[in-house]
Residue frames as a rotation matrix with the C-alpha (Angstrom) as fourth column:
MET 1
0.671 -0.437 0.599 141.89
-0.088 -0.849 -0.521 48.80
0.736 0.297 -0.608 94.65
ARG 2
0.317 -0.688 -0.653 145.20
0.887 0.458 -0.053 49.01
0.336 -0.562 0.756 96.53
ALA 3
0.843 -0.078 0.533 146.34
-0.226 -0.949 0.220 51.82
0.488 -0.306 -0.817 98.96
LEU 4
-0.114 -0.897 -0.426 149.86
0.671 0.247 -0.699 52.25
0.732 -0.366 0.574 100.31
VAL 5
0.887 0.394 0.242 149.56
0.058 -0.614 0.787 53.68
0.459 -0.684 -0.567 103.82
ILE 6
-0.140 -0.990 0.026 152.75
0.293 -0.066 -0.954 55.17
0.946 -0.126 0.299 105.13
GLU 7
0.921 0.391 -0.002 152.73
0.116 -0.270 0.956 55.10
0.373 -0.880 -0.294 108.95
HIS 8
0.322 -0.906 0.275 155.83
-0.321 -0.377 -0.869 56.81
0.891 0.191 -0.412 110.21
ASP 9
-0.752 -0.558 0.351 155.88
-0.550 0.237 -0.801 55.49
0.363 -0.795 -0.485 113.74
ALA 10
-0.826 0.336 -0.452 154.05
0.380 0.925 -0.006 52.90
0.416 -0.177 -0.892 115.85
ILE 11
-0.507 0.659 -0.556 151.66
0.667 -0.109 -0.737 55.27
-0.546 -0.745 -0.384 117.58
THR 12
-0.422 0.415 -0.806 150.40
-0.525 -0.837 -0.156 57.18
-0.739 0.357 0.571 114.57
PRO 13
-0.661 0.203 0.722 148.28
0.518 0.820 0.243 54.67
-0.543 0.535 -0.648 112.67
ALA 14
-0.911 0.336 0.240 145.73
0.063 -0.460 0.886 55.39
0.408 0.822 0.398 109.91
GLY 15
-0.821 0.567 -0.071 142.90
0.022 -0.094 -0.995 54.90
-0.571 -0.818 0.064 112.37
THR 16
0.109 0.994 0.027 139.49
0.054 0.021 -0.998 55.97
-0.993 0.110 -0.051 111.03
ILE 17
0.100 -0.170 -0.980 140.99
-0.924 -0.381 -0.028 56.88
-0.369 0.909 -0.195 107.63
GLY 18
-0.838 -0.476 -0.268 142.23
-0.542 0.784 0.303 53.29
0.066 0.399 -0.915 107.19
ASP 19
-0.608 0.689 0.394 138.88
0.207 0.617 -0.759 51.89
-0.766 -0.380 -0.518 108.42
ARG 20
0.301 0.818 -0.489 136.95
-0.294 -0.409 -0.864 53.91
-0.907 0.404 0.117 105.95
LEU 21
-0.270 -0.469 -0.841 139.23
-0.960 0.067 0.271 52.89
-0.071 0.880 -0.469 103.03
VAL 22
-0.979 -0.098 0.180 138.70
-0.104 0.994 -0.025 49.24
-0.176 -0.043 -0.983 103.94
HIS 23
-0.217 0.976 -0.004 134.93
0.073 0.012 -0.997 49.98
-0.974 -0.216 -0.074 104.05
HIS 24
0.462 0.414 -0.784 135.23
-0.644 -0.451 -0.618 51.11
-0.610 0.791 0.058 100.41
GLY 25
0.974 0.126 0.186 136.95
-0.010 0.851 -0.526 48.03
-0.225 0.511 0.830 99.38
PHE 26
0.498 -0.864 -0.077 140.60
-0.701 -0.348 -0.623 49.06
0.511 0.365 -0.779 99.42
GLU 27
0.775 -0.465 -0.429 143.30
0.585 0.785 0.205 46.56
0.241 -0.409 0.880 100.28
LEU 28
0.863 -0.456 0.217 145.76
-0.502 -0.820 0.274 48.39
0.053 -0.345 -0.937 102.51
THR 29
0.370 -0.865 -0.339 149.58
0.682 0.501 -0.533 47.83
0.631 -0.034 0.775 102.35
ARG 30
0.999 0.014 0.045 150.89
-0.021 -0.723 0.691 49.42
0.042 -0.691 -0.722 105.55
LEU 31
0.204 -0.979 0.007 154.54
0.490 0.096 -0.867 50.58
0.848 0.181 0.499 105.53
LEU 32
0.944 -0.020 -0.329 155.91
0.300 -0.366 0.881 51.29
-0.138 -0.931 -0.339 109.06
VAL 33
0.632 -0.721 0.285 158.83
-0.142 -0.469 -0.872 53.62
0.762 0.511 -0.399 108.57
VAL 34
-0.454 -0.761 0.463 160.38
-0.632 -0.092 -0.770 53.73
0.629 -0.642 -0.439 112.11
PRO 35
0.062 0.428 -0.902 159.75
0.417 0.810 0.413 50.65
0.907 -0.401 -0.128 114.29
GLU 36
0.885 0.436 0.161 158.93
0.017 -0.376 0.927 51.21
0.465 -0.818 -0.340 117.93
GLU 37
0.660 -0.675 -0.330 162.36
0.675 0.341 0.654 50.19
-0.329 -0.655 0.681 119.11
ARG 38
-0.322 -0.835 0.447 163.94
0.946 -0.305 0.114 52.88
0.041 0.459 0.887 116.93
HIS 39
0.612 0.737 0.286 161.79
0.735 -0.664 0.138 55.80
0.292 0.125 -0.948 117.92
GLN 40
0.748 -0.419 -0.515 164.65
0.113 -0.683 0.722 57.60
-0.654 -0.598 -0.463 119.68
THR 41
-0.439 -0.884 -0.160 167.01
-0.181 -0.087 0.980 56.87
-0.880 0.459 -0.122 116.72
PRO 42
0.468 0.860 0.204 164.69
0.032 0.215 -0.976 57.26
-0.883 0.464 0.073 113.70
ASP 43
0.088 -0.531 -0.843 167.48
-0.940 -0.325 0.107 57.48
-0.331 0.782 -0.527 111.03
VAL 44
0.101 0.014 0.995 166.53
-0.002 1.000 -0.014 54.02
-0.995 -0.001 0.101 109.69
GLU 45
-0.889 -0.331 -0.316 167.00
-0.352 0.052 0.935 52.66
-0.293 0.942 -0.162 106.18
VAL 46
-0.017 0.973 0.230 163.75
-0.094 0.227 -0.969 52.34
-0.995 -0.038 0.087 104.18
ASP 47
-0.946 -0.162 0.280 162.99
0.244 0.210 0.947 50.86
-0.212 0.964 -0.160 100.83
PHE 48
-0.247 0.904 -0.348 159.93
-0.502 -0.427 -0.752 52.68
-0.829 -0.011 0.560 99.52
PRO 49
-0.203 0.216 0.955 157.91
0.674 0.738 -0.024 50.77
-0.710 0.639 -0.295 97.00
ALA 50
-0.988 -0.056 0.145 157.16
0.148 -0.618 0.772 52.25
0.047 0.784 0.619 93.56
PRO 51
-0.569 0.814 -0.117 153.78
-0.401 -0.399 -0.824 53.99
-0.718 -0.422 0.554 93.56
SER 52
-0.534 0.342 -0.773 152.75
-0.815 0.036 0.578 52.40
0.225 0.939 0.259 90.20
GLY 53
-0.789 0.256 -0.559 151.53
0.234 0.966 0.113 49.27
0.569 -0.042 -0.822 92.04
PHE 54
-0.642 0.534 -0.550 148.93
0.612 -0.075 -0.788 51.34
-0.462 -0.842 -0.278 93.96
ASP 55
-0.015 0.732 0.681 145.77
0.831 -0.370 0.416 53.22
0.557 0.572 -0.602 93.24
LEU 56
0.770 0.268 0.580 146.29
-0.084 -0.857 0.508 55.62
0.633 -0.439 -0.637 96.21
VAL 57
-0.299 -0.844 -0.445 149.09
0.621 0.181 -0.762 56.66
0.724 -0.504 0.470 98.59
VAL 58
0.815 0.531 0.231 148.26
0.121 -0.546 0.829 57.90
0.567 -0.648 -0.509 102.07
SER 59
-0.367 -0.922 -0.121 151.06
0.401 -0.039 -0.915 59.48
0.839 -0.385 0.384 104.15
MET 60
0.620 0.648 -0.442 150.24
0.608 -0.041 0.793 59.84
0.495 -0.760 -0.420 107.85
GLY 61
0.826 -0.241 0.510 151.56
-0.430 -0.853 0.294 61.94
0.364 -0.462 -0.809 110.75
ALA 62
0.258 -0.837 -0.483 154.82
0.695 0.508 -0.509 61.72
0.671 -0.204 0.713 112.65
PRO 63
0.755 0.047 -0.654 156.43
0.603 -0.443 0.664 63.32
-0.258 -0.895 -0.363 115.69
TRP 64
-0.196 -0.972 -0.129 159.33
0.734 -0.232 0.639 64.71
-0.651 0.030 0.759 113.68
SER 65
0.306 0.205 -0.930 159.88
-0.334 -0.891 -0.306 67.61
-0.891 0.405 -0.204 111.39
VAL 66
0.927 0.100 0.361 159.94
0.286 0.435 -0.854 67.02
-0.243 0.895 0.374 107.58
ASP 67
0.721 -0.673 0.166 163.10
-0.191 -0.423 -0.886 69.04
0.666 0.607 -0.433 107.24
ALA 68
0.536 -0.491 0.687 164.92
-0.784 0.011 0.620 67.44
-0.312 -0.871 -0.379 110.17
GLU 69
0.742 -0.183 -0.644 167.04
-0.317 0.752 -0.578 65.12
0.590 0.633 0.500 107.95
GLU 70
-0.349 -0.918 0.191 169.97
-0.617 0.072 -0.784 65.14
0.705 -0.391 -0.591 110.44
GLU 71
-0.367 0.293 0.883 167.55
-0.857 0.263 -0.444 63.55
-0.362 -0.919 0.154 112.99
ILE 72
0.452 0.752 0.480 165.41
-0.502 0.659 -0.560 61.30
-0.737 0.012 0.675 110.88
GLY 73
-0.367 -0.725 0.582 167.93
0.114 0.587 0.802 60.39
-0.923 0.361 -0.133 108.16
THR 74
-0.878 -0.166 -0.450 167.73
-0.374 -0.349 0.859 60.10
-0.299 0.922 0.244 104.43
TRP 75
-0.677 0.647 0.349 164.46
0.690 0.724 -0.005 58.21
-0.256 0.238 -0.937 104.34
ILE 76
0.108 0.739 -0.665 162.60
0.223 -0.670 -0.708 61.50
-0.969 -0.072 -0.237 104.13
GLY 77
-0.463 -0.329 -0.823 164.22
-0.690 -0.448 0.568 62.13
-0.556 0.831 -0.020 100.79
GLY 78
-0.986 0.134 0.098 162.93
0.164 0.865 0.474 58.66
-0.021 0.484 -0.875 99.66
GLU 79
-0.285 0.955 -0.079 159.47
0.760 0.175 -0.626 59.46
-0.584 -0.239 -0.776 100.82
LEU 80
0.035 0.287 -0.957 159.39
-0.243 -0.927 -0.287 62.90
-0.969 0.243 0.037 99.14
ALA 81
-0.776 -0.341 -0.531 160.57
-0.602 0.146 0.785 61.27
-0.190 0.929 -0.318 95.88
LEU 82
-0.824 0.543 0.163 157.78
0.548 0.836 -0.016 58.64
-0.145 0.076 -0.987 96.27
LEU 83
-0.012 0.858 -0.514 155.08
0.512 -0.436 -0.740 61.29
-0.859 -0.272 -0.434 96.87
ARG 84
-0.154 -0.102 -0.983 156.31
-0.605 -0.777 0.176 63.37
-0.781 0.622 0.058 93.89
GLU 85
-0.953 -0.244 -0.179 156.37
-0.291 0.579 0.762 60.33
-0.083 0.778 -0.623 91.59
ALA 86
-0.579 0.809 0.100 152.94
0.726 0.568 -0.387 59.23
-0.370 -0.152 -0.917 92.68
HIS 87
0.154 0.652 -0.743 151.38
0.149 -0.758 -0.635 62.64
-0.977 -0.013 -0.213 92.10
ASP 88
-0.339 -0.354 -0.872 153.17
-0.694 -0.532 0.486 63.25
-0.636 0.769 -0.065 88.83
SER 89
-0.988 -0.035 -0.148 152.13
-0.121 0.773 0.623 59.79
0.092 0.633 -0.768 87.48
GLY 90
-0.370 0.929 -0.025 148.51
-0.578 -0.208 0.789 60.28
0.728 0.306 0.614 88.39
VAL 91
-0.163 0.268 -0.950 148.31
0.671 0.736 0.093 58.21
0.723 -0.622 -0.300 91.57
PRO 92
0.417 0.391 0.821 146.52
-0.223 -0.831 0.509 60.49
0.881 -0.395 -0.259 94.09
VAL 93
-0.558 -0.641 -0.527 148.16
0.526 0.218 -0.822 61.19
0.642 -0.736 0.216 97.36
LEU 94
0.698 0.690 0.191 146.45
0.144 -0.397 0.906 62.01
0.701 -0.605 -0.377 100.72
GLY 95
-0.453 -0.882 -0.127 148.81
0.351 -0.045 -0.935 63.71
0.819 -0.469 0.330 103.19
VAL 96
0.697 0.696 -0.171 147.89
0.356 -0.130 0.925 64.03
0.622 -0.706 -0.339 106.86
CYS 97
0.929 -0.344 -0.134 149.81
-0.040 -0.456 0.889 66.42
-0.367 -0.821 -0.438 109.16
PHE 98
-0.073 -0.997 -0.002 153.49
-0.250 0.016 0.968 65.42
-0.966 0.071 -0.250 108.66
GLY 99
-0.232 0.045 0.972 152.21
0.728 0.671 0.142 63.68
-0.646 0.740 -0.188 105.50
GLY 100
0.767 0.608 0.204 150.62
0.618 -0.615 -0.490 66.87
-0.173 0.502 -0.848 104.32
GLN 101
0.615 -0.676 -0.406 153.85
-0.480 -0.729 0.487 68.86
-0.626 -0.104 -0.773 104.96
ALA 102
-0.286 -0.767 0.575 155.76
0.112 0.569 0.815 66.18
-0.952 0.298 -0.076 103.14
LEU 103
0.163 0.428 0.889 153.45
0.942 0.200 -0.270 66.43
-0.293 0.881 -0.370 100.11
ALA 104
0.958 0.187 -0.219 153.80
0.139 -0.966 -0.218 70.18
-0.252 0.178 -0.951 100.14
ALA 105
0.223 -0.956 -0.191 157.62
-0.476 -0.278 0.835 69.91
-0.851 -0.096 -0.517 100.21
ALA 106
-0.308 -0.385 0.870 157.64
0.439 0.754 0.489 67.34
-0.844 0.533 -0.063 97.51
LEU 107
0.231 0.490 0.840 155.57
0.972 -0.074 -0.224 69.48
-0.047 0.868 -0.494 95.09
GLY 108
-0.207 -0.440 0.874 157.51
0.665 -0.718 -0.204 72.69
0.717 0.539 0.441 95.34
GLY 109
0.738 0.440 0.512 156.28
-0.144 -0.639 0.756 74.16
0.660 -0.631 -0.408 98.66
GLY 110
-0.425 -0.905 -0.012 158.10
-0.102 0.061 -0.993 73.83
0.899 -0.421 -0.118 101.96
VAL 111
0.469 0.435 -0.769 157.93
0.715 0.324 0.620 73.46
0.519 -0.840 -0.159 105.74
GLU 112
-0.387 -0.550 0.740 158.45
-0.125 -0.764 -0.633 76.10
0.914 -0.337 0.227 108.42
ARG 113
-0.831 0.108 -0.545 157.92
0.550 0.300 -0.779 76.41
0.080 -0.948 -0.309 112.10
ALA 114
0.148 0.957 0.250 154.35
0.718 -0.278 0.638 77.42
0.680 0.085 -0.729 112.95
PRO 115
-0.174 -0.173 0.969 153.92
-0.294 -0.930 -0.219 80.71
0.940 -0.323 0.110 114.94
ARG 116
-0.354 0.061 0.933 152.60
-0.922 0.141 -0.360 78.54
-0.153 -0.988 0.007 117.78
PRO 117
-0.998 0.032 -0.046 151.79
0.025 0.988 0.151 74.82
0.051 0.150 -0.987 118.22
GLU 118
-0.099 0.995 0.007 148.28
-0.924 -0.095 0.371 73.52
0.370 0.030 0.929 117.83
ILE 119
-0.942 -0.113 -0.315 147.19
0.025 0.915 -0.403 70.74
0.334 -0.388 -0.859 120.18
GLY 120
-0.686 0.728 0.010 143.62
0.131 0.137 -0.982 69.77
-0.716 -0.672 -0.190 120.64
TRP 121
-0.083 0.777 0.624 140.26
0.951 0.249 -0.184 70.29
-0.298 0.578 -0.760 118.93
VAL 122
-0.559 -0.222 -0.799 140.21
0.064 -0.972 0.225 73.27
-0.827 0.075 0.557 116.59
ALA 123
0.554 0.789 0.265 137.85
0.436 -0.004 -0.900 74.63
-0.709 0.614 -0.346 114.05
VAL 124
-0.665 -0.734 0.140 139.06
0.506 -0.304 0.807 75.83
-0.549 0.607 0.574 110.51
GLU 125
0.047 0.626 -0.778 137.79
-0.447 -0.684 -0.577 78.23
-0.893 0.375 0.247 108.02
THR 126
-0.423 -0.243 0.873 136.92
0.465 0.769 0.439 76.27
-0.778 0.591 -0.212 104.90
ARG 127
-0.536 0.230 -0.812 136.37
-0.665 -0.708 0.238 77.44
-0.521 0.668 0.532 101.38
GLU 128
-0.349 0.401 -0.847 135.14
-0.658 0.539 0.526 74.02
0.667 0.741 0.076 100.21
PRO 129
-0.243 0.317 0.917 132.99
-0.914 0.243 -0.326 72.56
-0.326 -0.917 0.231 102.92
ARG 130
0.793 0.567 -0.223 132.07
-0.609 0.749 -0.261 69.59
0.019 0.343 0.939 100.68
LEU 131
0.265 -0.810 -0.523 135.66
-0.034 0.534 -0.845 68.53
0.964 0.242 0.114 100.81
VAL 132
-0.672 -0.594 -0.442 136.66
0.497 0.082 -0.864 69.84
0.550 -0.800 0.240 104.32
GLU 133
0.556 0.830 -0.037 134.08
0.569 -0.348 0.745 70.68
0.606 -0.436 -0.666 107.00
SER 134
0.304 -0.361 0.882 134.88
-0.403 -0.887 -0.224 73.34
0.863 -0.287 -0.415 109.44
GLY 135
-0.645 -0.614 -0.455 135.37
0.069 0.546 -0.835 70.83
0.761 -0.570 -0.310 112.26
PRO 136
0.492 -0.836 0.243 136.39
-0.818 -0.349 0.457 70.86
-0.297 -0.424 -0.856 115.00
TRP 137
0.714 -0.449 -0.537 139.33
-0.022 0.752 -0.659 68.71
0.699 0.483 0.527 113.93
PHE 138
0.832 -0.535 -0.149 142.09
0.305 0.215 0.928 67.27
-0.464 -0.817 0.342 116.26
GLN 139
0.755 -0.638 0.147 145.39
-0.261 -0.499 -0.826 69.03
0.601 0.586 -0.544 115.87
TYR 140
0.810 -0.586 0.001 148.85
0.180 0.251 0.951 68.09
-0.558 -0.770 0.309 117.08
HIS 141
0.483 -0.642 0.595 151.64
0.824 0.102 -0.558 69.93
0.297 0.760 0.578 115.25
PHE 142
0.296 -0.520 -0.801 154.51
0.497 -0.632 0.594 72.40
-0.815 -0.574 0.071 115.62
ASP 143
-0.812 -0.583 -0.018 155.31
0.218 -0.332 0.918 72.97
-0.541 0.741 0.397 112.04
ARG 144
0.418 0.891 -0.179 153.24
-0.031 -0.183 -0.983 74.20
-0.908 0.416 -0.049 109.07
TRP 145
-0.069 -0.443 0.894 153.64
0.907 0.346 0.242 73.84
-0.416 0.827 0.378 105.28
VAL 146
-0.479 -0.074 -0.874 154.26
-0.394 -0.872 0.290 76.48
-0.784 0.483 0.389 102.67
THR 147
0.434 0.780 0.450 151.62
-0.004 0.501 -0.865 75.69
-0.901 0.373 0.221 100.11
PRO 148
-0.422 -0.563 0.711 152.93
0.714 0.277 0.643 74.48
-0.559 0.779 0.285 96.63
PRO 149
-0.757 0.038 -0.653 152.57
-0.264 -0.931 0.253 77.14
-0.598 0.364 0.714 93.96
ASP 150
-0.788 0.469 -0.400 150.14
-0.370 0.160 0.915 75.11
0.493 0.869 0.047 91.85
ALA 151
-0.705 0.487 -0.516 147.92
0.679 0.674 -0.291 74.14
0.206 -0.555 -0.806 94.83
VAL 152
-0.150 0.778 0.610 144.57
-0.117 -0.627 0.770 75.52
0.982 0.044 0.185 95.86
GLU 153
-0.984 -0.173 -0.038 144.34
0.023 0.088 -0.996 76.28
0.176 -0.981 -0.082 99.51
ILE 154
-0.250 0.959 -0.129 140.83
0.096 0.158 0.983 75.18
0.963 0.234 -0.132 100.71
ALA 155
0.800 0.519 -0.302 141.07
0.392 -0.069 0.917 75.67
0.455 -0.852 -0.258 104.50
ARG 156
-0.405 -0.899 0.165 143.09
0.306 -0.303 -0.902 77.67
0.861 -0.315 0.398 107.02
ASN 157
0.734 0.452 -0.507 142.98
0.663 -0.314 0.680 79.21
0.148 -0.835 -0.530 110.53
ASP 158
0.931 -0.319 0.175 145.04
-0.341 -0.934 0.112 81.91
0.128 -0.164 -0.978 112.27
VAL 159
0.330 -0.864 0.381 148.10
-0.132 0.357 0.925 79.53
-0.935 -0.355 0.004 112.66
GLY 160
-0.670 -0.586 -0.455 148.29
-0.552 -0.017 0.834 78.85
-0.496 0.810 -0.312 108.83
PRO 161
-0.198 0.559 -0.805 146.93
-0.856 0.302 0.420 76.77
0.478 0.772 0.419 105.97
GLN 162
-0.278 0.186 0.942 145.01
-0.705 0.627 -0.332 73.70
-0.653 -0.756 -0.043 106.96
ALA 163
0.205 0.288 0.935 144.14
0.443 0.825 -0.351 72.00
-0.873 0.486 0.041 103.63
PHE 164
-0.212 -0.185 -0.959 145.11
-0.788 -0.548 0.280 72.17
-0.578 0.815 -0.029 99.96
ARG 165
0.554 0.307 0.774 144.28
0.241 0.830 -0.502 70.29
-0.797 0.465 0.386 96.87
ILE 166
-0.055 -0.637 -0.769 146.45
-0.778 -0.456 0.433 69.83
-0.626 0.622 -0.470 93.84
GLY 167
-0.619 0.040 -0.784 145.28
-0.605 0.613 0.509 67.67
0.501 0.789 -0.356 90.89
ARG 168
0.283 0.705 -0.650 143.96
-0.110 0.697 0.708 64.51
0.953 -0.129 0.275 92.44
SER 169
-0.356 -0.596 -0.720 146.01
0.675 0.369 -0.639 64.87
0.646 -0.713 0.271 95.56
MET 170
0.486 0.501 0.716 145.24
-0.138 -0.765 0.629 66.63
0.863 -0.404 -0.303 98.80
ALA 171
-0.547 -0.740 -0.393 146.76
0.441 0.144 -0.886 67.51
0.711 -0.658 0.248 102.09
VAL 172
0.676 0.690 0.257 145.33
0.086 -0.421 0.903 68.34
0.731 -0.589 -0.344 105.59
GLN 173
-0.321 -0.815 0.483 147.19
-0.460 -0.311 -0.832 69.69
0.828 -0.489 -0.275 108.60
PHE 174
-0.052 0.384 0.922 144.81
-0.993 0.076 -0.088 68.18
-0.104 -0.920 0.377 111.16
HIS 175
-0.936 -0.352 0.003 144.17
-0.352 0.936 0.007 64.54
-0.005 0.006 -1.000 112.04
PRO 176
-0.017 0.976 -0.219 140.79
-0.928 0.066 0.367 63.16
0.372 0.210 0.904 110.69
GLU 177
-0.115 -0.075 -0.991 141.99
-0.169 0.984 -0.055 59.66
0.979 0.161 -0.126 111.74
VAL 178
-0.809 -0.450 0.379 141.99
-0.440 0.036 -0.897 60.03
0.390 -0.892 -0.227 115.48
THR 179
0.234 0.784 -0.575 140.09
0.233 0.529 0.816 57.83
0.944 -0.325 -0.059 117.89
VAL 180
0.829 0.057 0.557 139.85
-0.510 -0.331 0.794 57.93
0.230 -0.942 -0.245 121.62
ASP 181
0.833 -0.544 0.102 142.57
0.423 0.744 0.517 55.20
-0.357 -0.387 0.850 121.80
ILE 182
0.201 -0.794 0.574 144.94
0.796 -0.209 -0.568 57.18
0.571 0.571 0.590 119.54
VAL 183
0.327 -0.064 0.943 144.56
-0.279 -0.960 0.032 60.36
0.903 -0.274 -0.331 121.55
ARG 184
0.965 0.007 0.261 144.99
-0.254 0.255 0.933 58.39
-0.060 -0.967 0.248 124.77
THR 185
0.585 -0.795 0.158 148.21
0.809 0.585 -0.054 57.03
-0.050 0.159 0.986 123.36
TRP 186
0.047 -0.542 0.839 149.39
0.501 -0.714 -0.489 60.52
0.864 0.443 0.238 122.34
ARG 187
0.772 0.287 0.567 148.36
-0.314 -0.603 0.733 61.86
0.552 -0.744 -0.376 125.76
LYS 188
0.904 -0.427 0.006 150.75
0.265 0.573 0.775 59.39
-0.334 -0.700 0.632 127.30
SER 189
0.184 -0.899 0.397 153.71
0.983 0.166 -0.079 59.98
0.005 0.404 0.915 124.95
GLY 190
-0.323 -0.333 0.886 153.22
0.511 -0.849 -0.132 63.78
0.796 0.410 0.444 124.72
GLU 191
0.502 0.617 -0.606 152.13
0.840 -0.182 0.510 64.70
0.205 -0.765 -0.610 128.23
LYS 192
-0.267 -0.651 -0.711 155.09
0.705 -0.635 0.316 67.16
-0.657 -0.416 0.628 128.72
ASP 193
-0.919 -0.104 0.381 154.20
0.357 -0.631 0.688 68.97
0.169 0.769 0.617 125.48
ILE 194
-0.041 0.993 0.107 150.49
0.598 -0.061 0.799 69.03
0.800 0.097 -0.592 126.29
ARG 195
0.500 0.226 -0.836 151.02
0.855 -0.283 0.435 70.38
-0.139 -0.932 -0.334 129.79
SER 196
-0.544 -0.787 -0.290 153.72
0.677 -0.616 0.402 72.96
-0.495 0.023 0.869 128.57
HIS 197
-0.875 0.218 0.431 151.06
0.204 -0.643 0.739 74.55
0.438 0.735 0.518 126.42
GLY 198
-0.787 0.524 0.325 148.52
-0.612 -0.595 -0.521 75.03
-0.079 -0.609 0.789 129.29
LEU 199
0.037 0.867 -0.496 146.39
-0.761 0.347 0.548 72.01
0.648 0.357 0.673 128.53
ASP 200
-0.088 0.053 0.995 145.22
-0.818 0.566 -0.103 69.22
-0.569 -0.822 -0.007 130.86
PRO 201
-0.819 -0.291 -0.494 145.98
-0.547 0.655 0.521 65.82
0.172 0.697 -0.696 129.13
ASP 202
-0.826 0.547 0.139 143.07
0.401 0.743 -0.536 64.17
-0.397 -0.387 -0.832 130.82
GLU 203
-0.015 0.828 -0.561 140.69
-0.059 -0.561 -0.826 66.79
-0.998 0.020 0.057 129.72
LEU 204
-0.425 -0.228 -0.876 141.98
-0.869 -0.169 0.465 66.38
-0.254 0.959 -0.127 126.12
VAL 205
-0.990 0.049 -0.130 141.03
0.015 0.968 0.251 62.68
0.139 0.246 -0.959 126.26
ASP 206
-0.475 0.869 -0.138 137.63
0.490 0.131 -0.862 63.46
-0.731 -0.477 -0.488 127.84
ARG 207
-0.054 0.431 -0.901 136.94
-0.568 -0.755 -0.328 66.07
-0.821 0.494 0.285 125.11
THR 208
-0.742 -0.339 -0.579 137.89
-0.670 0.415 0.616 63.44
0.031 0.844 -0.535 122.53
ARG 209
-0.889 0.454 0.055 135.48
0.427 0.867 -0.258 60.96
-0.165 -0.206 -0.964 123.95
GLU 210
-0.170 0.868 -0.466 132.73
0.148 -0.445 -0.883 63.53
-0.974 -0.220 -0.053 123.99
LEU 211
0.067 0.167 -0.984 133.31
-0.782 -0.604 -0.156 64.48
-0.620 0.779 0.090 120.39
ALA 212
-0.720 -0.555 0.416 134.05
-0.217 0.750 0.625 60.91
-0.659 0.360 -0.661 119.07
PRO 213
-0.009 0.736 0.677 130.67
0.644 0.522 -0.559 60.10
-0.765 0.430 -0.479 117.42
ALA 214
0.849 0.387 -0.359 130.57
0.016 -0.698 -0.716 63.42
-0.528 0.602 -0.599 115.50
ALA 215
0.079 -0.927 -0.367 134.34
-0.731 -0.304 0.611 63.22
-0.677 0.220 -0.702 114.72
GLU 216
-0.563 -0.188 0.804 133.93
0.194 0.916 0.350 59.76
-0.803 0.353 -0.480 113.20
ARG 217
0.465 0.796 0.388 131.11
0.632 0.009 -0.775 61.00
-0.620 0.605 -0.499 111.04
ARG 218
0.757 -0.224 -0.613 133.19
-0.423 -0.884 -0.200 63.99
-0.497 0.411 -0.764 109.87
ALA 219
-0.302 -0.950 0.081 136.19
-0.588 0.252 0.768 61.72
-0.750 0.185 -0.635 109.16
HIS 220
-0.193 0.400 0.896 133.94
0.601 0.770 -0.215 59.28
-0.776 0.497 -0.389 107.07
ALA 221
0.812 0.582 -0.041 132.55
0.348 -0.540 -0.767 62.21
-0.468 0.609 -0.641 105.15
PHE 222
0.417 -0.741 -0.527 136.08
-0.672 -0.641 0.370 63.54
-0.612 0.200 -0.765 104.54
VAL 223
-0.567 -0.646 0.511 137.41
-0.137 0.686 0.715 60.29
-0.812 0.335 -0.478 103.22
ASP 224
0.104 0.700 0.706 134.36
0.746 0.415 -0.521 59.82
-0.658 0.581 -0.479 101.01
ALA 225
0.875 0.216 -0.432 134.78
-0.039 -0.860 -0.508 63.38
-0.482 0.462 -0.745 99.65
PHE 226
-0.019 -0.958 -0.286 138.49
-0.663 -0.203 0.721 62.89
-0.749 0.203 -0.631 99.01
LEU 227
-0.498 -0.187 0.847 137.89
0.327 0.864 0.383 59.62
-0.803 0.468 -0.369 97.11
ARG 228
0.608 0.729 0.314 135.28
0.622 -0.190 -0.760 61.40
-0.494 0.657 -0.569 94.94
HIS 229
0.704 -0.383 -0.599 137.76
-0.427 -0.901 0.074 64.20
-0.568 0.203 -0.798 94.35
ALA 230
-0.291 -0.937 0.193 140.47
-0.582 0.334 0.741 61.72
-0.759 0.103 -0.642 93.50
GLY 231
0.042 0.386 -0.921 138.17
-0.964 0.256 0.064 59.87
0.261 0.886 0.383 91.08
LEU 232
-0.864 -0.422 -0.274 138.33
-0.331 0.887 -0.322 56.69
0.379 -0.187 -0.906 93.18
ARG 233
-0.690 0.723 0.041 134.68
0.437 0.461 -0.773 56.50
-0.578 -0.515 -0.634 94.13
């Protein structure tokens, strides 16, 4: 089986999600949207492949807003078209954070500013614990999605919706993929944001290290459950 993994920048890889897909026999085609040298000027030209060549599309996180086309350029329109075509043609999509917001926007929902940012380890209220456990899950976002009209919300917290399913596709607002190395990288790139919200960046990394074994187990269980939901396992 083949999975297209859309990684929007160099520091937001598929992490544990990618590892678990490989464990289940997926061949990953990784598409890096914005190269490291264009991080400050992310309005690049991107040729997205047709989803028909894949069994699964995974759209990962990003430091930008889905609706910030003036900043990130027209590639976001191309990605939304890809996600819509994939879902409509029966190729399941998994959207993570920015990717979840993009899936929501592609399928008739939208994206708006969250009432407050979420950074760090946060529990969610889940209606379908076999698909999404209560956590804690790692969060790092400033926006939230407006759930598509045909989707079923399956998790939320006081900031907003945290997961939905629609057909074979699914979106989560949090980051199941994180590892200690990923959070350490985000701690370096986002130190100003982290401190501005009253958090200690080093404590965030230490907390991640403490939770890493349980977080990896939850991430594996999440990927396994999603694949069963999507009919891919």
